N, C-alpha and C positions, 0 to 999 in steps of 0.2 A: 422401433421406427421413429424417425425424426419428424415430428409434426410441426416444426418451426417453418415459417415462410423462408424463401430464399433471400439471402442478404444481397440485394441488388439495389439499384438506384430507385426502383419503384416501391420498395418496402416502406411501410408507414413508420413514423417516429414511435408510435405506440408499440408496434411490434419490436422495434429495436430495444426499447426500454423494458418490455415485459419478458423477452426471451433471454436465455442464457447464451452467450457467445464466447467462444475461445478467442484469445488474443490473436491467434493465427488467422482466424476467420475475419476479424476486424481489420487486420493489416492487409489481408488479401483484397478486401473491399476498397480500402484506401488506395492501394496500388492500382486497382482497376479504374479508379476515378481520379488518379493523379493527385491524391491528397497526401500530405506528409504522414509518414508512418512512425514518427518518433513519439516517445512518451510511453507512459504506462497504459494499462487497459482502460482505466477510467477516462484519461485524457483523450485517448483515441475514440472511445465511444462518444464522448461529448463533441468531438470534432465531426464525427459522422452525423450526429443529431443536428448540429448547426448547418452542415452541408445539406441535409435533407430538408430542413425547414426553409432555407434561404436560396438553395441552388448554387451557392458559392461558399467559399471558405471565409468565414467571418472571424475576426480576431485571431488571425494566424499568428502563432507564437513568433514574437520578434526575436531577433538575435539578442541574446543577453549582452548587456554592456560589459566591457572588460573591467575586471576588478581594479580598483585604484591602489590597493595595498600591494607592496612588493615583499611582504613578510614571507619567509620560506618555511612552510609548515612541515616540510620533509626533513629539514636540517636544523631548525631552531635558531637560537636557543629558546627554551620554554621555561617559564617561571610562573608562580602563582599570580603575579601581576601582569602577565602577558595578556594583551587585549585580543579578543576574538575579532578578526578582520573580515572584510568582504570577500577575501579569497580563502577563507577557512576551508580546511580539508581534513577528513579523518585519516590521518597517516599513521604509520607504524610508530613514529616518534611521539605522536599525541597519545597513542595507546600506551606506550611505555611510560610516558609521563604520568598518566592517570593510574597505571598499575603501581608506580612508585609512590604516588600520593595517597591512593585509596587502598591498595592491596592487590594481590594476585587474583582476587575474585572479581575484579573490575571487568565488565563487558559493556560494549556499546549497545544501546537499545535504540529502537526507532525513535522513541520519545526523546532520548538524550540527543540523538543526531539532529532531530528537528529543532530542539531547544538551541543547540549550537548555531544552526543556520539562522534562527530568528532573533538571536541576541548579540548581534554585532555591537562591539563597544564595551561589552561586559568582559570580565576577566576569567582566566582559567580557575581562579578561586571561586568565582560565582558558579562556574560550570560544575565544580565539585560539590558545592552546596545543592545545586539543582539535581545532580546525580543522586545524592542521599535522599532528597525529597521525593524524587520519582520512585526510588526503591521502596520507600515507606508506603507510598500510594499503591504500588504494586502488591506489597505484602498485605495491605488492608483489603484489596479486592481479590487477590490471587488469580487474576485473569490476565493471561499474557496477551499483549497487543498483537493483533494481526492486521496488517494493512488491508484496507477495504477491497482492493482488487483480488485478494486471495479468498474468494467466497467458499471454495471447496474446504480449505483449512478451517475457516471459521465455522462452517456448517458441521463438519465432523467433530470438531472440538465441542461445540455446543450440544450436539447430539449425545456424545459420550458423557458430557457433564450433566445430562438431564436425570441421572440416577435411575435409569430404567433398566439397567443391567444389560445394555446392548454391547455386542461385540463390535470391533472396528469394521469387520466385514459387513455387519448389518447397517452400520452408520454409512458406509460407502454405498451400499445398495440403496438406502434412502436418498442419499445425495444424487445418485444417478436418476432416480425418479423425479426428485425436486427440480433438477436442472432442465429436465425435459418439459416442464410445465411453465406456464406463464405466471408472472408475478414475482414478488421478492424471493430471492433465493437464500432465505435464512431459515434456520430450524424453527419449527413450530411443533408443539407436543402432539398435535393431531396428525403429523406426518407418520407417527407410529402405526396408524391404522393401515398404512400401505404394507406393513409386514404381515398383516392378517390375510391378505389376498393370496 
């Protein structure tokens, strides 16, 4: 049984923050209130919170300015000294370039894609160095990055990594209980008590 309050204009900000919501539920609320539905789950949740706190949409995402660079990331040419421009895009050509320079084991990661977007003006040689650094950091921690909006994936991963001998089915069962409760939807070792019930 769903003990959450209804996601309507009368819901409290506290309830929005403490309860787990599917993106589809958040989008449906935005549509009912004529709010933009674009963006990821976190952006939509923050938009709803702003709306509930102020009664209007504050800080509506402005249209992004058009990139000034005309460089064609789909057709190149690409070289080590190619600068990352404001219109950078992770294209098949870029992937092929990195595979040629790094090797067939190259894969885009969320961290590398974020690095590329944040380092306009640096070169593809700098990006290759960043790739190797990020790979070393990953090997040191052995924890795969999961974007924050994917709470289910993070919870199940952390649950299985707790070395409690849990099966995936048990981790999923715990997640279903966790998401129905208020508070942070992250794995805690005390969640295992729910399996005893």
